[in-house]
C-alpha positions as a Markdown table, in Angstrom:
| # | Residue | x | y | z |
|---|---|---|---|---|
| 1 | Met | -35.1 | -198.4 | 67.7 |
| 2 | Thr | -33.3 | -197.8 | 70.6 |
| 3 | Ser | -33.8 | -195.8 | 73.3 |
| 4 | Pro | -32.4 | -195.6 | 77.0 |
| 5 | Ser | -34.4 | -195.3 | 79.6 |
| 6 | Pro | -33.5 | -195.9 | 83.5 |
| 7 | Pro | -33.3 | -199.9 | 83.8 |
| 8 | Ser | -34.4 | -198.6 | 87.5 |
| 9 | Leu | -38.0 | -197.6 | 86.8 |
| 10 | Ser | -41.2 | -198.7 | 88.6 |
| 11 | Arg | -43.6 | -201.2 | 85.8 |
| 12 | Lys | -46.0 | -198.0 | 86.9 |
| 13 | Glu | -42.9 | -196.0 | 85.6 |
| 14 | Ala | -42.3 | -197.7 | 82.2 |
| 15 | Glu | -46.8 | -198.1 | 80.7 |
| 16 | Ser | -46.9 | -194.5 | 81.8 |
| 17 | Gln | -43.5 | -193.5 | 79.4 |
| 18 | Val | -44.9 | -195.6 | 76.7 |
| 19 | Arg | -48.0 | -194.1 | 77.1 |
| 20 | Ser | -46.0 | -191.2 | 77.1 |
| 21 | Trp | -45.0 | -191.4 | 73.1 |
| 22 | Gly | -48.2 | -191.9 | 72.2 |
| 23 | Phe | -49.7 | -195.6 | 72.6 |
| 24 | Ser | -53.0 | -196.2 | 74.0 |
| 25 | His | -53.2 | -200.1 | 74.7 |
| 26 | Val | -50.3 | -200.1 | 77.0 |
| 27 | Phe | -48.8 | -203.7 | 79.5 |
| 28 | Thr | -46.5 | -205.3 | 80.1 |
| 29 | Trp | -45.7 | -208.8 | 79.7 |
| 30 | Thr | -43.1 | -211.3 | 81.3 |
| 31 | Asp | -41.0 | -214.2 | 79.2 |
| 32 | Gly | -39.2 | -217.0 | 80.8 |
| 33 | Gly | -35.5 | -217.8 | 79.4 |
| 34 | Gly | -35.6 | -219.3 | 75.3 |
| 35 | Ala | -39.1 | -218.7 | 74.7 |
| 36 | His | -39.5 | -218.1 | 71.1 |
| 37 | Tyr | -42.2 | -216.7 | 69.0 |
| 38 | Ala | -41.8 | -217.6 | 65.3 |
| 39 | Pro | -42.4 | -215.5 | 62.5 |
| 40 | His | -45.2 | -213.2 | 62.6 |
| 41 | Lys | -46.6 | -209.3 | 62.1 |
| 42 | His | -49.0 | -207.3 | 63.9 |
| 43 | Ser | -51.5 | -204.9 | 62.2 |
| 44 | Ser | -50.3 | -201.7 | 63.9 |
| 45 | Leu | -46.8 | -200.6 | 65.3 |
| 46 | Thr | -45.9 | -201.7 | 68.5 |
| 47 | Thr | -43.0 | -200.9 | 70.8 |
| 48 | His | -41.2 | -202.8 | 73.6 |
| 49 | Leu | -39.6 | -200.9 | 76.1 |
| 50 | Ile | -36.9 | -204.1 | 77.8 |
| 51 | Leu | -37.2 | -203.5 | 82.3 |
| 52 | Ser | -35.5 | -206.9 | 83.0 |
| 53 | Gly | -33.9 | -209.4 | 80.2 |
| 54 | Ser | -33.2 | -209.6 | 77.4 |
| 55 | Leu | -34.4 | -210.3 | 73.4 |
| 56 | Thr | -32.9 | -211.3 | 70.6 |
| 57 | Ile | -35.5 | -209.9 | 67.2 |
| 58 | Ala | -35.4 | -211.3 | 63.4 |
| 59 | Tyr | -36.8 | -209.6 | 60.3 |
| 60 | Pro | -36.5 | -213.0 | 57.9 |
| 61 | Gly | -37.7 | -212.4 | 54.6 |
| 62 | Ser | -36.9 | -208.0 | 55.3 |
| 63 | Glu | -35.1 | -206.8 | 52.2 |
| 64 | Glu | -31.7 | -206.9 | 53.9 |
| 65 | Asp | -31.9 | -210.4 | 54.4 |
| 66 | Lys | -32.3 | -211.9 | 50.9 |
| 67 | Asp | -28.8 | -209.3 | 50.4 |
| 68 | Lys | -27.2 | -211.3 | 53.2 |
| 69 | Met | -29.0 | -214.8 | 52.5 |
| 70 | Lys | -30.0 | -214.3 | 56.2 |
| 71 | Lys | -31.8 | -213.1 | 59.2 |
| 72 | Thr | -31.2 | -209.7 | 60.2 |
| 73 | Thr | -30.3 | -210.0 | 64.4 |
| 74 | Thr | -30.3 | -207.2 | 66.8 |
| 75 | Thr | -30.6 | -208.3 | 70.6 |
| 76 | His | -31.5 | -205.8 | 73.6 |
| 77 | Gly | -31.5 | -204.9 | 77.5 |
| 78 | Pro | -32.9 | -203.0 | 80.4 |
| 79 | Gly | -33.7 | -199.4 | 79.4 |
| 80 | Glu | -33.6 | -200.0 | 75.6 |
| 81 | Arg | -36.6 | -199.3 | 73.1 |
| 82 | Leu | -37.6 | -201.4 | 70.5 |
| 83 | Asp | -40.1 | -200.6 | 67.8 |
| 84 | Val | -41.4 | -202.8 | 64.9 |
| 85 | Asp | -43.4 | -201.2 | 62.0 |
| 86 | Ala | -47.0 | -202.8 | 61.1 |
| 87 | Gly | -47.0 | -205.1 | 59.1 |
| 88 | Gln | -42.8 | -205.9 | 59.3 |
| 89 | Val | -42.7 | -209.9 | 60.2 |
| 90 | His | -40.3 | -210.6 | 62.7 |
| 91 | Glu | -39.2 | -213.8 | 65.2 |
| 92 | Val | -38.2 | -213.1 | 68.9 |
| 93 | Trp | -36.2 | -215.4 | 71.1 |
| 94 | Ile | -36.3 | -214.8 | 75.2 |
| 95 | Gly | -33.0 | -214.4 | 76.7 |
| 96 | Lys | -31.8 | -217.7 | 79.2 |
| 97 | Glu | -32.4 | -215.1 | 81.7 |
| 98 | Gly | -35.6 | -214.6 | 80.9 |
| 99 | Cys | -37.7 | -211.1 | 80.4 |
| 100 | Thr | -40.2 | -208.4 | 81.1 |
| 101 | Tyr | -40.9 | -205.9 | 78.9 |
| 102 | Val | -44.0 | -203.0 | 78.7 |
| 103 | Ile | -45.8 | -203.3 | 75.4 |
| 104 | Gly | -47.0 | -200.3 | 73.4 |
| 105 | Glu | -49.7 | -200.5 | 70.6 |
């Protein structure tokens, strides 16, 4: 899900915005360029509001992947919101410039 927000939001404003979406556990995280998270899943819905940099997400093993025989990937940058459903297996790569994002769980 993509929901543009002004990239100029401060960390506090961005965390407040994510809380307003109904998430009670909210924090800001920064990954260095080239970081990678192997396929994993979470027990509840998570959201990511990108403040700077970019990340690419794939959903290995999804029905769409099985049809295409490849991973479905999308890249997200500043101001974009990305939701991952509970139990959805996903894999993440951080862009070469790194990425700072607010996570809501």
